[in-house]
N, C-alpha and C positions, 0 to 999 in steps of 0.2 A: 493525030492528037491522042494522047493517052487517056485512059478511062477517067483518071482523076481530074483531067481538064475539061471533061464534058459537063455541061450544066445538068442539074437534076431533071428527071423526066416526070412531070406532074400530070401527064395525060391520063394515066389510069385512075387518078382520084379526082379529076376535074368535076365530074358530075356529082360526087358525094362530098366535095370539099366543105361546102357550107354545113352539111349535117355532121361531119366529123368535128368541125369547130364548135358547133352548138352542143354536141354531146359531151365535149371535154371542158369547155370554158363558158358555156351559156352565151350571154350577150357581151361578155367582158371584152373580147377582142374587137367586136364591132364598136362598142362604146369608145374604146381606145382609138380606133381609126377616126372616129367622128369628133373627137375632143375639140379640135380647132377648126371645124368646118365653117363656123360662122365668120371666121377671120379670113376666109378664102374667097369671099363673094365678089371681091374686086379684081381678082386675078383674070388674066386674059389668055395666057398661054401656059399650059401645064405639061410637065413630063411626069408620067406615072410609071414607076418601075415595079414590075412583078406584083401586080394587084390581085393575083390569083384569079378567082372567077369574076372579077370586075365589079363587084357590088359597090365598092367605094367610088369607083369611077362613075358609075351610074348615078350614085347619090350626088356627087360633085356636079355632074352635068345638070341635074334637076335644081340644085341649090344655086347654081351660077349659070344663068342662061347665055352668058357672053363668053364663057371659057371654051377654048379649043384645046384638045388633049392629044398628046402623043403617048400611046400606051405600048410599053416594051415588055415582052414576055417570051421566054424560050418555048413555052408550051402552046402548041396549036390548039389543043382542046380547051385550055384556059382562055385563050383569046376568043374562041367560039362561045364560051360561056359569057364572056364580057359583052360580046355583040348581042347575045340574047338578053342580058340584063339591061343593057343600055336602050334596047328597043328603038323607038323612033328617033332617039337622040344620037344615033350612030353617025349621022352626017357630021358631027363635031368631033369625031374620034378618028385618028389615024393609027392603025394597029401595025406594030412591027414585031414579027416573029423573029427574035434574035436573042443571043446571049448578051445580056446587059454589060458583061465584062469586056465585050469586044465591039459592041454597037457604037457607031459613030453618028453623033447628032447633026453633023453637017453645019449649015449656017443658021440653024434654029436658035431662037432666043426665048428663054423661059423666065416668067416671073414667079413660077411655082414648080417645085420638085417634090414628089411624094414617093415615099418608100415605106409601106406598111408591112411589117413582118417579112421583109425581103433582105435586108442587110445581113440578117443572121444566116443567110445561105452563102455568104461570102467570108473570106478570110479578112483579117485586118489589112493586109497588103492590097487585096482586091478592092476593098472599100476605098482605100486611099487613092488608088489608081483611078477608080471611077469618079471620085469627087474632083480630082485634078483634071480629068478629061472633060467634065461637065462645066468646070469653072468658066471657060471662055463663052459659054452659052447663057450666062446669067447677066443680070443688071443689078444696079444698086438697090432695087426693090425686091429682088428675088427672095422667096421664102422656101425653106426646105422643111417639110413635115415628116417626122419619123415616128413610127410605132414599133416597139421592140419588146422582147423579153429582157429581163435583167436579173441579176443575182445580188440582192442587198447584202451589205457587209454586216450582217448580224446573224443571230441564231436561226431566223427564218430562212435566210439565204443559204446557210450551211445545211440545214436539216430538211428543208422543203424545196426551195427554189432550185438549188443546184442539182439534186437528184431528179427533179421533174424535168428540167431542161435537158439533162443527160438522156432521159428516157425519150423525150421528143426527138432528139438528134438520132438516136438509135432507130426509132420508128421510121423516121423519114429516110434514113439510109436504106432500110429494107424496102419501103414503099416507092421511093423515087430514085435511089442511087445517090443521094446527097452524100458527098465525101467530107464536108465540113463537120467538125465535131465539137466546136466550142464557139461561144459568142465572140464576135469581133469587137475590137476597141474602136467603135465607130466615132466616139467623141474625138479621139485623136485624129482620125482621118478627116472628118469634116472641119475641124479646127485648122488643120494643115492647109486646107483649100480656102481658108478665109472666112468660114462661117463661125458664128458664135451662138451659143444656146441662149435664147431669149425667154422661153417659157418651158416649164416642164410639169407634167402631171403624172402621178403614179396610181396604181390600183392593185388589188389583190396582194396587199402587203409589200408592194414594191416589185412584184414579179413582172408587172406590165408597166411600161413607160410610154407616155405620149410627149413628144418634143417638138418645139417650134424654133427653128433655127433661122437666123437672118445673116446677111453679109456684114462683115466688119466694116465700119465706117472708114473711108479712105482707101479701101483696097481697090487695086486696079482690076479691070475685067480679065486681062490676060494672066495666065498662070505665071507664078514666079519661077525662077530657075530651079528651085527646090522641087516645085510641083512636077517638073518634067523628069526628075530623076526616076530611075526604075523602081519597081515595086519593092524589091528587097532593100534597096537603099532608103526608100521612104520610111520603112518600118523603123529604122534606126534613128530617125529624126524626131520621133514622137516623145513629148514630155508632159503633155496635158493629162492629168488623171481623170478618170471617169467620175462623174458626180455620184 
């Protein structure tokens, strides 16, 4: 496997991740993660992708005493932090140390998928392939909650958000070996898998977005023929513009 295909290694910053986040963005990223928490109290089976040190997973477990969580992260150190943050609620979490781009969910079925500041570690093609692979594991009630950085289409986006996002990518390239250097078009990817954006909230002038996606009515659980097409082919099918 080439270096560019390896997942970023967050092990070295796992213990200080929370403090790095607080020093740069205060509580803004945390508030973004928790924006739709109240709407997740009825979920029973959740897939959490790349939650970092697991603070959101721990919060979800406390807010919803009935949810069972599959947590996927390539970093062993981050999963160790998740276990520490979850504390006595660990018995409701199954941890998978794996590259989410290649992880196979098996016969699991989820009514909740969570990706907080994770999709920005993937390319558009990789997000599309991930969404297509997870589609058979969903039901008509499945929700997908996304928190991400964004670049507004205005002066703030050009003069503030774009340079800041660029600096973040360069920093994580140095710290973790992250090879991605631009935000993916995750709207296109989730739409291609049958999800529609139901609610959206922005903060910090549009730099941060919290999104609540649901399955399109009438969609079948099995992926369409288009969803099975290779990653490079999927990228050519996108027509939905990001909001």
